[in-house]
C-alpha positions as CSV (number, residue, x, y, z in Angstrom):
1,X,60.1,-44.0,8.0
2,X,61.9,-40.9,7.0
3,X,64.3,-39.5,9.7
4,X,62.3,-36.3,10.2
5,X,59.0,-38.2,10.6
6,X,58.1,-39.3,14.1
7,X,55.5,-41.8,15.3
8,X,55.4,-40.4,18.9
9,X,53.2,-37.4,18.0
10,X,51.0,-35.1,20.0
11,X,47.3,-34.1,19.6
12,X,45.8,-36.8,17.3
13,X,48.6,-37.0,14.8
14,X,49.5,-40.5,13.5
15,X,52.7,-39.2,11.9
16,X,54.3,-35.8,12.3
17,X,57.5,-33.8,11.7
18,X,59.1,-31.1,13.8
19,X,58.8,-28.6,11.0
20,X,55.4,-29.4,9.5
21,X,53.4,-30.6,12.5
22,X,51.0,-33.4,11.7
23,X,51.5,-35.3,8.4
24,X,48.6,-37.8,9.0
25,X,45.9,-38.2,11.6
26,X,44.6,-40.9,13.8
27,X,41.3,-42.5,12.5
28,X,38.1,-40.3,12.4
29,X,40.1,-37.0,12.9
30,X,40.3,-34.3,10.2
31,X,43.6,-33.0,8.8
32,X,43.8,-29.3,8.3
33,X,46.6,-26.9,7.4
34,X,46.9,-23.9,9.7
35,X,48.9,-20.9,8.6
36,X,51.3,-19.3,11.2
37,X,52.9,-16.3,9.5
38,X,54.5,-17.7,6.3
39,X,54.5,-21.3,7.5
40,X,51.7,-23.9,7.3
41,X,51.5,-26.7,9.8
42,X,49.3,-29.7,9.8
43,X,46.8,-30.2,12.7
44,X,44.4,-33.0,13.5
45,X,40.9,-32.0,14.8
46,X,37.7,-33.9,15.7
47,X,35.7,-31.5,13.5
48,X,36.6,-28.8,11.0
49,X,37.0,-25.2,12.1
50,X,34.6,-22.4,11.1
51,X,35.0,-21.6,7.4
52,X,35.9,-25.2,6.5
53,X,33.9,-28.4,5.8
54,X,35.1,-32.0,6.2
55,X,35.5,-34.7,3.5
56,X,36.2,-38.3,4.4
57,X,38.4,-40.4,2.1
58,X,39.6,-44.0,2.7
59,X,43.1,-42.9,3.4
60,X,42.6,-39.4,5.0
61,X,39.9,-37.1,6.3
62,X,40.5,-33.5,5.2
63,X,39.1,-30.0,6.0
64,X,38.6,-27.9,2.9
65,X,37.8,-24.2,2.8
66,X,34.3,-22.8,2.3
67,X,33.7,-20.2,-0.5
68,X,34.9,-16.7,0.4
69,X,31.4,-15.3,1.3
70,X,30.6,-18.3,3.5
71,X,31.2,-18.5,7.2
72,X,30.3,-22.2,7.7
73,X,29.4,-24.7,5.0
74,X,28.3,-28.3,4.5
75,X,30.1,-28.7,1.2
76,X,32.1,-26.1,-0.9
77,X,28.9,-25.2,-2.7
78,X,26.4,-25.4,0.2
79,X,26.7,-22.7,2.8
80,X,25.0,-22.9,6.2
81,X,26.0,-19.4,7.5
82,X,27.2,-16.4,5.5
83,X,29.8,-13.8,6.3
84,X,28.6,-10.4,7.4
85,X,26.8,-8.4,4.7
86,X,25.4,-11.5,2.9
87,X,22.0,-13.3,3.2
88,X,21.7,-17.1,3.2
89,X,19.3,-18.5,0.6
90,X,19.2,-22.2,-0.4
91,X,22.8,-22.8,0.6
92,X,24.1,-19.7,-1.2
93,X,25.3,-16.3,0.1
94,X,23.7,-13.3,-1.6
95,X,24.1,-9.6,-1.3
96,X,20.3,-9.1,-1.8
97,X,17.4,-11.5,-1.7
98,X,15.6,-12.7,-4.9
99,X,12.2,-11.2,-5.8
100,X,9.3,-12.4,-3.6
101,X,11.6,-12.9,-0.6
102,X,12.8,-10.4,2.0
103,X,16.0,-10.0,3.9
104,X,15.7,-10.9,7.6
105,X,18.4,-8.8,9.2
106,X,18.1,-10.8,12.5
107,X,18.9,-14.2,11.0
108,X,20.7,-12.9,7.9
109,X,18.5,-15.2,5.7
110,X,16.2,-14.6,2.8
111,X,12.7,-15.6,3.9
112,X,9.2,-15.6,2.4
113,X,7.1,-12.5,2.7
114,X,4.3,-13.1,5.2
115,X,1.1,-11.1,4.9
116,X,-1.2,-10.3,7.8
117,X,-4.2,-12.5,8.3
118,X,-7.3,-11.7,10.4
119,X,-10.1,-13.9,11.6
120,X,-13.7,-13.5,10.6
121,X,-15.7,-10.7,12.4
122,X,-17.5,-11.6,15.6
123,X,-21.3,-11.0,15.7
124,X,-22.3,-7.4,16.5
125,X,-22.6,-6.7,20.2
126,X,-25.9,-5.6,21.7
127,X,-26.8,-2.0,21.1
128,X,-25.6,0.1,24.1
129,X,-25.2,3.7,25.2
130,X,-22.9,4.6,28.1
131,X,-22.7,0.9,29.0
132,X,-26.5,0.5,29.3
133,X,-28.9,-1.5,27.1
134,X,-32.0,0.4,28.1
135,X,-33.3,4.0,28.5
136,X,-32.3,5.3,25.1
137,X,-33.2,5.2,21.4
138,X,-29.9,5.5,19.6
139,X,-26.7,3.8,20.6
140,X,-23.7,1.9,19.2
141,X,-22.9,-1.7,18.5
142,X,-19.4,-3.2,18.1
143,X,-17.8,-6.2,16.4
144,X,-14.2,-7.4,16.7
145,X,-11.7,-9.8,15.0
146,X,-8.4,-11.3,15.9
147,X,-5.0,-11.2,14.1
148,X,-4.2,-14.8,13.4
149,X,-0.9,-14.1,11.4
150,X,1.3,-11.0,12.0
151,X,3.0,-9.8,8.8
152,X,6.8,-9.8,8.1
153,X,8.6,-6.5,7.4
154,X,7.4,-6.4,3.7
155,X,4.1,-8.1,4.2
156,X,0.7,-6.4,3.9
157,X,-0.2,-4.6,7.2
158,X,-3.1,-5.7,9.4
159,X,-6.6,-4.3,9.0
160,X,-8.6,-2.8,11.9
161,X,-9.6,-5.3,14.6
162,X,-12.8,-3.5,15.7
163,X,-15.7,-1.6,14.1
164,X,-18.6,0.2,15.6
165,X,-21.8,1.5,14.0
166,X,-24.8,3.5,15.2
167,X,-27.9,1.5,16.1
168,X,-31.5,2.1,17.1
169,X,-33.4,0.2,19.8
170,X,-37.1,0.2,20.6
171,X,-37.2,2.5,23.6
172,X,-37.6,0.4,26.7
173,X,-37.5,1.6,30.2
174,X,-34.8,0.4,32.5
175,X,-36.2,-1.8,35.3
176,X,-35.9,-0.3,38.8
177,X,-33.4,-2.2,40.9
178,X,-35.1,-3.7,44.0
179,X,-33.9,-2.7,47.4
180,X,-32.4,-5.4,49.5
């Protein structure tokens, strides 16, 4: 062992030096170089910091830097979260989303455009006037439908969910309500 290399190291290091910090790590820990001013020192961590991904080799586990536009990544070429101003799509960070997709500013991802979907119309309601179904000739009937899928920002908007139309009933007298 070199005179500047120590075996009695701190924080997960297997070997270290006073000047360079960790030189090698204990098993399962990741070796990463941290910059402190002009100096770089080795550190051993249980997982790689943000902006880095881990690679395991038989002799050493290392942290390597993600691409510049990537905040966190699985491999150098597969991003899992982009830096501010970029949208994530299929592991890549893009300034704008491809055609057919829209930018979701909440998740900062490119997502499929979702169009509104409405259910089938209900049957027409009975013909009424002022809430009554008797004592008139002309009234209105109504039908409704539900929104089953709300649209995304660039999706087609939802149609009306109710319609009414004029109707005619055979005039019938309202029955007198009995007393008591």
